[in-house]
C-alpha positions in Angstrom: 56.5 -0.9 -3.3 55.5 -3.7 -1.0 54.3 -6.9 -2.8 50.7 -6.6 -1.6 50.5 -2.8 -2.4 48.2 -1.7 -5.3 49.0 1.7 -6.9 46.3 4.3 -6.2 45.0 2.4 -3.1 46.0 3.6 0.3 44.6 1.1 2.9 45.5 3.6 5.7 43.4 6.5 4.3 40.4 7.0 6.6 37.0 7.8 5.1 36.2 11.5 4.9 33.0 11.1 6.9 29.7 9.2 7.1 28.1 10.7 4.0 28.8 12.2 0.6 31.1 15.2 1.0 29.6 17.2 -1.8 25.9 16.5 -1.0 26.5 17.3 2.6 28.2 20.7 1.6 25.2 21.6 -0.6 26.4 20.6 -4.0 23.3 19.0 -5.6 20.1 17.9 -3.9 21.7 17.0 -0.6 20.8 13.3 -0.5 22.2 10.1 -2.0 21.2 6.5 -2.9 24.4 4.6 -2.0 27.8 5.7 -1.0 31.3 5.0 -2.4 34.7 5.6 -0.9 37.9 6.6 -2.8 40.5 3.9 -2.1 43.3 6.4 -2.6 42.3 9.2 -0.2 39.1 8.2 1.6 36.8 10.7 0.0 33.2 9.5 0.4 30.8 10.4 -2.5 27.5 9.3 -3.8 27.1 6.5 -6.3 26.2 6.9 -10.0 22.6 6.1 -9.4 22.4 9.1 -7.0 21.4 12.5 -8.5 24.9 14.0 -7.7 27.1 11.2 -8.9 29.9 12.6 -6.9 32.1 9.5 -6.3 32.9 8.8 -9.9 33.4 12.6 -10.6 35.9 12.6 -7.7 37.7 9.4 -9.0 38.1 10.8 -12.5 38.9 14.4 -11.6 41.4 13.4 -8.9 43.0 10.5 -10.9 42.0 8.1 -8.1 40.3 5.4 -10.2 39.5 2.9 -7.4 36.3 3.2 -5.5 34.9 0.8 -3.0 31.4 0.4 -1.6 30.8 2.4 1.6 27.6 0.4 2.4 27.3 -2.1 5.3 28.3 -5.7 4.3 29.8 -4.8 1.0 33.5 -5.1 0.2 33.9 -4.8 -3.6 36.1 -2.4 -5.6 35.3 -0.6 -8.8 37.7 0.9 -11.3 36.0 4.1 -12.6 38.4 4.3 -15.5 37.9 0.7 -16.9 34.5 0.1 -15.4 35.6 -3.2 -14.0 35.0 -4.8 -10.6 38.2 -6.0 -8.8 39.4 -7.3 -5.5 41.5 -5.1 -3.2 43.0 -4.8 0.3 41.0 -4.2 3.4 40.8 -0.4 4.1 41.0 1.5 7.4 37.8 1.5 9.4 35.1 2.4 9.3 34.3 0.4 6.1 30.8 1.7 5.7 28.5 4.5 6.8 26.8 3.9 10.2 24.2 1.1 10.1 21.8 3.5 11.7 22.0 5.8 8.7 19.2 5.1 6.3 19.7 4.2 2.6 19.0 6.4 0.8 20.2 9.0 3.1 20.7 11.1 5.0 17.6 11.0 7.3 15.4 14.0 6.7 16.9 15.0 3.3 15.5 12.3 1.0 12.5 13.5 -1.0 9.3 11.3 -1.2 9.8 10.7 -4.9 13.5 9.7 -4.5 13.0 6.6 -6.7 12.0 8.8 -9.7 15.2 10.8 -9.3 17.7 8.0 -9.6 19.9 7.6 -12.6 
């Protein structure tokens, strides 16, 4: 293993898309508050404040503990197993959903009472 390599983080893994894979596929209400990216495989899921909480579920089910923000201007990492913030390497672009995509999102799917539905 290279000196700067972290187990369970693959800097070359591209994100799975611009939004939560599961929400976009119809699992849950179809919208999210913020997005998180799996640092091992690039899976994009919704955060724990979102109704679906898909990112952490993926991390724990897949054994990929490291998530990173998929929000513009954010570059932190989170270990879903230890619940600790940590530093990590730069990941393959894009490093966030498109700036034009609203938060919460996606456009047209967010209910008027979205704030009441957050965890």
